[in-house]
N, C-alpha and C positions, 0 to 999 in steps of 0.2 A: 368625407364619410357620413356631414353631414347631423355628428352626435356633437353637441354644442355642449352638455354636459361635460364628455369627457375632454374636450380641448378646453375647456375653462380649468378643469385641475391641469391638467397637463400646461399649459399656461402660467398658473399659480405656483406648483410643483418649481417647471420652471426659475420663474422671476427670485423664489426662496433660496434658490441653489445660487444662480449667478446671473443678476440682471442684465450685465454688461457681454454680455454674448449675443452675438447675431442669430444665433436659434434662436436665445429666447425673446428678442423684439420680433421674428417673425412668426411665433407662436401666439405673440400677444397682438400682433397686428391680424393675423388668422381670426382669433377670437372676438376682436372689432368689427373686422369684417363681415362675419357673421351674425354681426347682431346689426347691418348693415348702417354702422358708423363709420360712413367711407373717411370723413376726415382724421380721427382719429385712426385708422387701420395704415393711413399712409402717414402719419408722423413715426408711428415703428416701422414701416419700413425702412425710412431714411433711415433712423437707427439703425438698423441694423445695415444698411450701405455705408453708413458712415465707420461702422468699426470692420466691414469688410465687401471694398467697392466691387469685389469681385463676386457679391453673394447671387449667382442668375437666377435662383429663385425667388428673393426677396423684388429683383428688377421686373420680376414676369407679374406677380401680383399686385405689385403697386399699379402695373398697367391695368391689372382687371378693377383697382379702385378707383382710376382715372377714368376708366371706361362707363364705368357707371354713373360716375359725376359729368359725364358727358366732354369731358376735356379730352378729345382726341389728340391735339398736336402733344401733347407730355403723356399721354397713352402709347402712343408712334415710337417715342422717343424710347418710353421704356423697354418695349418689347423690343424695338433695334438694340439696343444694349443688351437684353438678354438673351438676342441670337446672335449679336458676337462673342457672348462669351463661350455660349453652347448652341451650335449651330442645329443641335439633335433633338433638341424641347419641343415636342408639338405643341405644347400648351402655350407658348410664345407665337408660333406661325399665326396657330389657331385665333390668338388675340389679335392680330392683324389682319386677318378676314375679319373679322368682327366690325373694325374700327371701321373701315376700308368699305365695309357693306355699311355703316352707320353716315360714311360720307355717300353713300348712291357712287362710288368709283367701283363696279363690280367685276369687270376686268382685275384689276388688282387684287381684289378680295378672293375673284374665283382661283389666281396664280398661289395666296398664301395658304388656302385651305387644300390646296392641290400638294403642297410641302407638308402643310400639317398629316394629311390621311396615309402622304409616302409614309411618312415616320410611325404613325400609329393607327393600322388598319383597322382592328377592331373596334374601333370608334364612331358610334352611330351616327351621334348628335354633328361630328364634321364630314359626315357624308350624305346625313340629310341637308345642314346648310350649305354643303356642297350644289347640289339638285336644288334646292331655291335661289340659291345666284345663276343656274344654268338655266333656270324659269324666266329670270324677267333678263337677261339676254335672247332669250327664244329660242335654247335649244335644247328643244324638247325630248328628243330622243334620249340625248345626253342626261339629259333630265332623270329620265325615268332608268339609264340605268343606274344611276346613283341613288337614287331611292332604294332602290333592290338592291345596293351595295348597304345602304343602311340596313333595312331591314334584314338583311341574314347578318349583321354585324350585331343586331336586335337579340339574334338566337344564340351569340355564342359559338354559332357554329362555322367550319368552315368550308364556304362553296353554296352553291343557291341548296344543294339539297338540303342544306342544315335547316331548311322552313319547313321542313315533312320529315315526317318518322313512320313506324308501326310499331304498334303495341305488340304484346306475347302472341295474342290470337291473330296476329297478321292484318288487322285493319289498320288502315292509313290515318292517322292523326296530323292538323295542322297545328303547329306550335301556335304561341300566342305571337302577333305582329302589334305595332304602333298604328293604330288607326290614324294617327294624322298622318301618317305617311303614305299607308295603302290609299288614302284619301287625293292626297297630292297626286300619287300616280293616276291616279282615276279622273283629276283634274286634265293631266299633260295627256294622257289617251281624248280626251274630249275636244280638246284643243287639236289633236291631228284626226279629227272625224274619225275615230275608232270606236266605233258603236260596243261590240261586242266585250271589246277590251274593258271601256268605260265601264260597262254592265257587270263585269265580271272583278273589277277590283271595287265597285261598291258592295258586291252581295260579299267580298270576302271584309270590308269595313266593318259592316252587320256585324258579321261574323265576331267580328272582338268583341263585343257584350256580352255576350256567354262562356259557359267554360268551354272546355275543350270537346262535349258531345257536341256540342254546337259549331265546333269549328272543324271536326271530324266529317261532319256530313260535304262542306265545301273539298275536303281533302281527298275523297275518296273517288273522283272525277277526274279521266282523262286531263280534262278541262282543267281545272286547279291546276293540274299539276305542269300544263304547258303555259299558262299563264303567271306563276308564281317564278317560271326560270327552272323549273325543274322536270328533268324527265320523269318515264315510268321507269324506265332503268334506274335511274339516283334514287326512287323511291323506294323500289325493292331492295336496291342493293343495301340496304340496312340491315346489320345483324339481330342477330333474336338477346343478344346481350344487350346490345344499344337501346332496343326497346325497353328491356326491361329497368335499364339506367334513366331512361329520360320519360317514358309513356305510363308504366304503371300507378307512379307515385303520382302522377298530375291529373288523372285521368277527372278528377273531382275540382281541378282549376277552374279557380272563379274570371270571368270575365272583364271587362271595365265597366257594365253597366250602361245606360243610357248616358252619354254625352252632347254635347252641342255638334261635336263633329260625326258622330253616328249619326245624329237625329238628319243635320245638310241630307250625309250620304242617303237616311231613305225617304228625304222628301226630293231628292234627284232619281234615283230609283224609280218611287213611283209615279215620278212625270214620263220615264223613260217609259215605264209600263204603259201607261194611259196613251200615248204617242201610239206605241205599237197596233192598239184599237180592236184585238182579238178580245172573245169573253174570258178567256181565262186571264189575260192582262189586265182587265178592268177589274178583275175580282181582285188579284194581286195588288194593284194599285189602290185601291177601297181598303183592304187590309194593311198595308201600310200606310194611308193615310189617316186611319182610325188608329192607330197603334202611337202616329203622332198626337193626335190629339189626345190620347191616354199620357203620353210621354211629358206634356207640357213645352215642347221644343217646337219650332216653326207652326205655331198651332191654328193662327190665322189662314195661312198659304193652306195646310191640309184640310182647313173647311174651306176654302175654296177651289180644291180639286176635289173634293166630295161633291160642292155643288155639280162640276162641271159632269161629274162620272152620272150622276141621278138625274141630269139635263139630258146627258147622251141616249142612258138606256130605259128613263123612264124610273120613278119613285117606286112603283113596286120592285124591279128589280134588285137593288140594294138596299132592300128592307130587312132579307134574309143575312146577309152578309153583317151588315151593321150590328144585327144583334148578336 
C-alpha cells in the first residue's frame, strides 16, 4: 500500500506480541524492503522460512529482494519455490518474467507474463510489461493489443468500453489513460507505418496533460472511439446511472501536467504536422513547438523546428502565431 508509517507500526506490534512467528518476520522484512534495505529484508524473510519452509509469501518477497540486488540466480530459485507451493500466485510468475527480461531472454519472460496475466487480468502493469516484451520480439500488432488491455485494466472497467463513458448530459468523456502506454502504442503504429493511428494516439497522449474537459474533446469524435477500440454502440450503451457514478464527480479531475513523455509526443506530433506541409499543419506545428519552448522539454529541437517553419513560409508568416 506504500504506507510506511502504518507498516512500521504493524511490524512493531507484531514483534512485541511474538517475534518467533513467520508472519512477524514477514512484516519486519517488508518494512526493511520498503526502506530499500534489501540485505536486512532478506535476513528476515529467511527467518520466516526457517520457521515455515512452506511460507509461499516469504519465498516470493525474498525473490523480489534478490531481483533488486540483481542476483538473478537466487531470485529464480525463490520464485520457483513459491510457484511450487502455490501455482496460482501471479506475483511469483510476474517475478520470473522480470528476471528473464533482465537476462534478455524475452521468450521465457513472455511465457511467464502470460501466466501472470491469466491469473490476474486486471493488473495493468503485467499487460504493459507483456507489451514491451512483444515489442522487443518485433510482434507489434500483438504488443498494441497488450497495451490496450493495459489501458482497459488501468481504468478499472471490464472491456474496451471502459475507456469511455457519458455524463448525465450525454456528452462523451474519455477517462484518464496512462500517457506512457498511449505513447508506446503510438510508437508501435509508427513501426507499422500507420500514420493516422500514430497521430491519433499522440493526440490522446497529449490529452492526458489536462483534466477531463480536455479529454472529452478527444472522446467526442467517431475516430477517437474507433482507435480506442470502443465502437459508438459501446460508448452510447452506458447508462445514465453509470454516468452519474463515474463522470459527474470527476469533471474537474486534473491531468498529469507536462511530462517528458507528453513532451516527446508533442514534438513528434509537431514534426508530423510540419511534414504535412499545409498552412493549417504548419500553424499547428508552430503552436506545438512554441508550447515545447515554454514547457522546458525538447527545447533545442523545438527551436530548430521553429526555424525550419519560418524558413519555409518566411518570418512574417510566423510572427503572429509566435506572439
